[in-house]
C-alpha positions in Angstrom: 151.4 -114.2 -34.4 148.9 -116.3 -35.8 145.4 -115.0 -37.0 143.5 -116.3 -33.8 146.0 -114.9 -31.5 145.6 -111.6 -33.4 141.8 -111.9 -33.0 142.1 -112.1 -29.4 144.4 -109.2 -29.2 141.3 -107.0 -30.3 138.4 -108.5 -28.8 137.6 -108.5 -25.4 138.0 -111.7 -23.1 134.3 -112.6 -22.4 134.1 -114.3 -18.8 130.7 -116.1 -17.9 130.7 -116.3 -14.2 128.4 -118.8 -12.6 127.4 -119.3 -8.8 124.7 -121.0 -7.2 123.1 -118.4 -5.4 124.3 -114.8 -4.0 123.8 -115.6 -0.6 125.8 -113.6 2.2 129.2 -114.6 2.2 132.5 -114.5 0.6 131.7 -116.6 -2.7 128.6 -114.0 -3.4 130.9 -110.9 -2.6 133.9 -112.3 -4.9 131.6 -113.1 -7.7 129.9 -109.8 -7.6 133.2 -107.9 -7.2 134.9 -109.8 -10.0 131.7 -109.4 -12.3 132.0 -105.6 -11.8 135.8 -105.3 -12.2 136.0 -107.4 -15.4 133.2 -105.9 -17.3 135.8 -103.1 -18.5 138.8 -102.6 -20.6 140.1 -105.9 -21.8 137.6 -107.9 -20.3 133.6 -108.9 -20.3 131.9 -110.6 -17.7 128.1 -112.1 -17.5 127.2 -113.1 -13.9 124.7 -116.3 -13.8 123.2 -117.0 -10.3 120.2 -119.2 -8.8 117.9 -117.8 -6.3 118.4 -117.3 -2.5 116.9 -119.9 -0.2 114.5 -118.8 2.6 116.3 -117.8 5.8 119.4 -117.0 3.8 120.7 -113.2 3.6 120.5 -111.7 0.0 123.3 -109.9 -1.6 121.1 -108.8 -4.5 122.1 -105.1 -2.9 125.4 -105.5 -3.4 125.1 -106.6 -7.2 122.9 -103.3 -7.7 125.2 -101.1 -5.6 127.9 -102.4 -8.3 125.8 -102.2 -11.4 126.0 -105.9 -11.6 123.0 -107.3 -13.4 122.7 -111.0 -12.9 121.1 -113.6 -15.0 118.8 -115.4 -12.4 118.1 -119.2 -13.2 115.4 -120.1 -10.8 116.1 -123.8 -11.2 119.7 -123.2 -10.0 119.3 -124.0 -6.4 120.8 -124.9 -3.3 119.4 -128.5 -3.2 120.0 -131.4 -5.5 116.9 -132.0 -7.8 117.1 -134.1 -10.9 114.5 -132.2 -12.7 115.8 -128.8 -11.6 119.2 -129.7 -12.5 118.5 -131.0 -15.8 116.4 -127.7 -16.6 119.5 -125.6 -15.3 122.0 -127.7 -17.5 120.0 -126.9 -20.6 119.6 -123.2 -19.6 123.4 -122.8 -19.0 123.9 -124.4 -22.6 121.6 -121.8 -24.0 123.3 -118.8 -22.0 126.8 -120.1 -23.1 125.7 -120.1 -26.8 124.4 -116.9 -26.6 127.4 -115.3 -24.4 130.1 -117.2 -26.3 132.5 -116.9 -23.6 136.3 -117.2 -23.7 136.1 -118.6 -20.2 133.5 -120.2 -17.9 134.4 -119.5 -14.0 132.3 -121.4 -11.9 132.0 -120.9 -8.1 130.7 -123.3 -5.3 129.9 -126.9 -5.9 126.5 -126.8 -7.4 127.2 -124.2 -10.1 130.7 -125.8 -10.4 129.2 -129.3 -11.6 126.4 -127.9 -13.7 128.4 -125.0 -15.2 131.5 -127.2 -16.1 129.0 -130.0 -17.6 127.3 -127.5 -19.8 130.8 -126.3 -20.9 132.2 -129.9 -21.3 129.4 -130.7 -23.3 129.7 -127.6 -25.8 133.2 -128.3 -26.3 132.8 -131.7 -27.3 130.7 -130.5 -30.3 133.6 -128.0 -31.3 135.6 -130.4 -33.2 137.4 -127.4 -34.9 137.7 -124.0 -33.4 138.1 -122.4 -30.0 137.6 -124.4 -26.9 136.1 -122.7 -23.8 138.5 -122.6 -21.0 136.9 -123.8 -17.8 137.8 -122.5 -14.4 136.3 -123.5 -11.0 137.1 -122.0 -7.6 137.0 -124.0 -4.4 135.9 -121.5 -1.9 135.7 -124.1 0.6 134.7 -127.9 0.3 132.3 -130.4 1.4 134.6 -133.2 2.0 133.9 -133.4 5.7 131.6 -132.0 8.3 128.7 -131.5 5.8 127.3 -135.1 4.5 127.6 -138.8 5.1 130.4 -140.7 4.2 128.7 -142.3 1.2 127.8 -138.8 -0.1 131.2 -137.3 0.4 132.7 -140.1 -1.5 130.3 -139.5 -4.3 131.2 -135.9 -4.3 134.9 -136.5 -4.6 134.3 -138.8 -7.4 132.2 -136.2 -9.3 135.0 -133.3 -8.6 138.0 -135.8 -10.0 135.9 -136.4 -13.1 135.2 -132.7 -13.8 138.5 -132.0 -13.0 139.8 -133.8 -16.1 138.2 -131.1 -18.4 139.1 -128.1 -16.1 142.2 -126.0 -17.2 142.3 -124.5 -13.9 141.1 -125.0 -10.5 141.5 -122.0 -7.9 142.1 -122.8 -4.1 142.0 -119.7 -1.7 144.5 -121.0 0.8 147.7 -123.3 1.2 145.7 -125.4 3.5 142.9 -126.1 1.0 145.6 -126.6 -1.6 146.6 -129.6 0.4 143.0 -130.9 0.9 142.3 -130.7 -3.0 145.4 -131.7 -4.5 147.2 -134.2 -2.0 144.5 -135.5 0.4 141.5 -136.1 -1.4 143.4 -136.1 -4.8 140.9 -134.2 -6.8 143.5 -132.8 -9.5 146.7 -133.0 -10.8 149.0 -130.6 -9.2 149.6 -128.5 -12.0 146.0 -127.8 -12.4 145.8 -126.5 -9.0 146.5 -122.4 -8.2 146.4 -120.9 -4.8 144.7 -117.4 -5.5 143.7 -115.7 -1.9 140.5 -113.8 -1.6 140.5 -110.0 -1.8 138.1 -107.3 -0.7 137.7 -103.6 -0.5 138.7 -103.5 3.4 138.7 -99.6 3.3 135.5 -99.3 5.4 137.2 -101.8 8.1 140.8 -100.4 8.2 139.6 -97.0 9.3 138.2 -98.2 12.4 140.5 -97.6 15.4 141.6 -100.3 17.7 138.9 -101.5 20.6 138.7 -99.6 23.7 137.7 -102.6 25.6 134.5 -102.3 27.2 133.6 -102.9 30.8 131.6 -105.9 29.5 133.8 -107.5 26.9 131.7 -107.8 24.1 132.1 -111.0 21.6 130.7 -111.5 18.3 130.4 -114.6 15.9 129.4 -113.5 12.4 128.4 -116.0 9.6 125.3 -118.1 8.6 123.3 -120.2 11.0 124.1 -123.6 9.7 125.5 -126.7 11.0 129.0 -126.4 9.7 129.4 -123.0 11.9 128.8 -125.2 14.8 127.3 -122.3 17.2 126.3 -124.9 19.7 129.8 -125.1 20.7 129.9 -121.3 21.5 126.9 -121.6 23.6 128.5 -124.3 25.6 131.2 -121.9 26.2 128.8 -119.4 27.4 127.2 -121.9 29.6 130.8 -123.0 31.0 131.4 -119.3 31.9 128.1 -119.0 33.7 129.1 -122.0 35.6 132.5 -120.3 36.8 130.4 -117.2 37.6 132.2 -115.1 34.7 129.2 -114.5 32.7 128.6 -111.1 33.8 132.2 -110.4 32.2 131.1 -111.0 28.5 128.2 -110.5 26.0 128.0 -112.2 23.0 126.4 -111.4 19.8 125.3 -113.9 17.1 125.6 -111.7 13.8 123.6 -113.8 10.8 120.7 -115.8 9.9 120.0 -119.2 8.6 117.9 -122.3 8.7 119.2 -122.9 12.3 117.6 -119.9 13.7 114.9 -121.0 15.6 116.7 -124.3 16.8 119.7 -122.0 18.0 117.5 -119.5 19.9 115.9 -122.6 21.5 119.3 -124.0 22.4 120.3 -120.9 24.2 117.1 -120.8 26.2 117.4 -124.5 27.2 121.3 -123.8 28.4 119.8 -120.9 30.4 122.2 -118.1 28.7 119.7 -115.9 27.2 120.7 -113.0 29.2 124.4 -113.2 27.7 123.4 -114.1 24.2 121.9 -111.5 21.5 120.7 -112.5 18.0 120.9 -109.3 15.8 120.2 -111.3 12.2 122.0 -109.8 9.3 123.5 -106.4 9.0 124.7 -104.8 6.0 126.7 -102.2 7.4 129.5 -104.5 8.8 132.1 -102.0 9.8 129.7 -100.6 12.1 129.2 -104.1 13.7 133.0 -104.6 14.2 133.2 -101.3 15.5 130.9 -102.2 18.7 132.7 -105.6 19.2 135.9 -106.2 21.4 136.7 -109.6 19.7 135.4 -112.1 17.1 135.2 -116.0 17.7 134.7 -118.7 15.0 133.7 -122.0 16.1 133.3 -123.9 12.6 133.9 -127.4 11.8 134.9 -126.6 8.3 136.3 -123.4 6.6 137.7 -122.2 3.3 139.0 -118.7 4.2 136.4 -117.2 6.3 135.4 -113.5 5.5 134.7 -112.8 8.6 137.9 -113.4 10.3 139.5 -111.1 7.5 137.1 -108.2 8.2 137.5 -108.4 12.0 141.5 -108.5 11.4 141.1 -105.4 9.0 139.2 -104.0 12.1 141.9 -104.6 14.2 139.8 -107.0 16.3 141.3 -109.8 18.0 140.3 -113.5 16.6 139.7 -116.6 18.5 139.0 -119.3 16.3 138.8 -123.3 15.7 141.9 -124.4 13.7 139.9 -125.8 10.6 140.5 -125.2 6.8 142.3 -122.3 6.1 141.8 -120.5 9.5 145.4 -121.6 10.4 146.5 -119.9 7.3 145.2 -116.4 8.5 146.6 -116.8 11.8 150.3 -117.4 10.9 153.0 -118.8 12.9 152.4 -120.0 16.5 154.1 -117.9 19.1 153.5 -120.0 22.2 151.4 -123.1 23.4 149.5 -122.9 26.5 148.7 -125.4 28.8 144.9 -124.8 28.6 144.6 -126.2 25.0 144.7 -122.9 22.8 147.6 -121.4 21.0 148.9 -118.0 20.6 149.4 -117.4 16.9 150.8 -114.0 15.4 147.3 -113.2 14.5 144.9 -114.7 16.8 144.2 -117.5 18.9 143.9 -121.0 17.8 142.2 -124.0 19.2 141.0 -127.6 18.4 137.5 -127.8 16.9 135.1 -128.7 19.6 137.3 -127.7 22.4 134.9 -126.0 24.5 137.2 -125.5 27.8 140.0 -124.3 25.5 137.6 -121.6 23.9 136.6 -120.6 27.5 140.1 -120.2 28.9 141.2 -118.2 25.4 138.1 -115.6 26.2 139.2 -115.4 29.6 143.0 -114.7 28.2 141.6 -112.1 26.1 140.1 -110.1 29.0 143.0 -110.3 31.1 145.9 -109.8 28.7 144.0 -107.0 26.6 147.6 -105.3 25.5 148.9 -108.8 24.3 145.6 -109.1 22.3 145.8 -105.6 20.7 149.4 -106.1 19.5 148.2 -109.3 18.0 145.2 -107.4 16.4 147.7 -104.8 15.0 149.9 -107.4 13.5 146.8 -109.3 12.0 145.5 -105.8 10.3 148.9 -105.3 8.6 148.8 -108.8 7.3 145.2 -108.8 6.0 145.4 -105.4 4.5 148.8 -106.7 2.4 147.6 -110.1 1.6 143.9 -109.9 1.1 143.6 -106.6 -1.1 141.4 -106.0 -3.8 144.3 -105.1 -6.1 146.2 -107.9 -5.4 143.0 -110.2 -6.5 142.4 -108.5 -9.8 146.1 -108.5 -10.9 146.2 -112.4 -10.0 142.9 -113.2 -11.9 143.7 -111.1 -14.9 146.9 -112.8 -15.5 145.5 -116.2 -15.0 142.5 -115.2 -17.5 145.0 -114.0 -20.1 147.2 -116.8 -19.7 144.6 -119.1 -20.4 143.0 -117.5 -23.3 146.3 -117.3 -25.0 147.8 -120.6 -24.2 
C-alpha cells in the first residue's frame, strides 16, 4: 500500500454535498438524510444549499431535526442570474478550499452545474496531488416538459460538457439511465450508475391498508408547478361530474407552489370546487396517507416520485401517468384494458394527458376495491425492500470508498 492510500485509511472521507435549495421533495430529503448519515465513522459531510423560493415548502425543519446545519449561500437560487451565479461560483470555490473534500456530490441541475464547475476549476490548479472526485445525481431531468427546445438543447450540451469531468453520474431508476445514457447521450455508459432512492419508511409501513370510505378519498401530493400537470386531474374531476359520479369522490391537493392561485381559479372555472380541497404542505405525511383511499399522479415528467413511494409504503393504491421512472415503480403489466389504462403489479398506469383513461381508472378503483388492495399490498412489499434507507447507505458508502481509493 502506498503512502497516500495509507493516509486515506486513517483520515475520514470528506464529502461536500451541494443542492440548490431545501424545498419539499425527494432531492432535499436525500441530501439531508445522506448528510446526517455520512457525518460519522469513516465519513464527514458538509451540506451547502441556497434559499427556498417564495411559495415553496421549506424542509429546513428536517435538517434541524437531523442535526444537519447547512451552509446557506443566498445567491445559489433556482433562477438563472449571471451576477448571482458568478457570486455563487466564487463562494463555492472558497467553501471547497476550506473544507478540502475528497468528493463533491451535487444534487439538482443548478447546483450540479456551479458545484462541478467550481470543483473542475480547483482540480485544474492541482498539477500534483489529490484530485477532488466529482459526483452528480440526476433526481429527474429537465430535458422535456420544462423549457423550450432551444433552452433544452443548451442544457443537454452543458451536461455533456460537465460529464467529461465527472467521476460518477448517479441516476435513480433504469428508465432515467436510458434517458441520460442512450437517448440524450449525456455521458459514457461506464460513468452512469443506478442508485435507487432510499428512505426511512417506518412511519408509513405501520399504516393499515385503507378501509375504503363511503366517499372515495383521492390525494395528489407534490409541488404546485406546471410539470405536475394538476390541470389534468381537474379535467378528470369535471369529467366525472358530467357523468354524475362526482358524489363518489373527494380530491385533496396536498402541496404548495407558484401555481396555487392559478390552480384555485381553474377549479372554480371548471365548477368542481365542491369536490376539490387544497390542504397546503403537511409535515406529518403518514397521517395524510392514512386519510386517503388512493393516490394519483398526473405529471408530465418525473424521476422517481417520492409521493408514490410513500403511498405504496402506506399500502395506498396508486394511479399514475407513465412518465420517467414511474413505470419502474409500477412493475410488470398484468393486463391492458380497453379504456386506455394498464393494470401493473403495483398500480395503474395510463398515458400522460389522457383524462378519460384516468377517469376510467378511478372508477375501476372504486368498483374493484379487493383488486386494488392486493395491488397495494404487493407495492408495499416492493418499496420496503427496494427503497430502504439501509440499502441506500450501503450503495453510497461503496461508491464513495471506491472513488477515493481508485
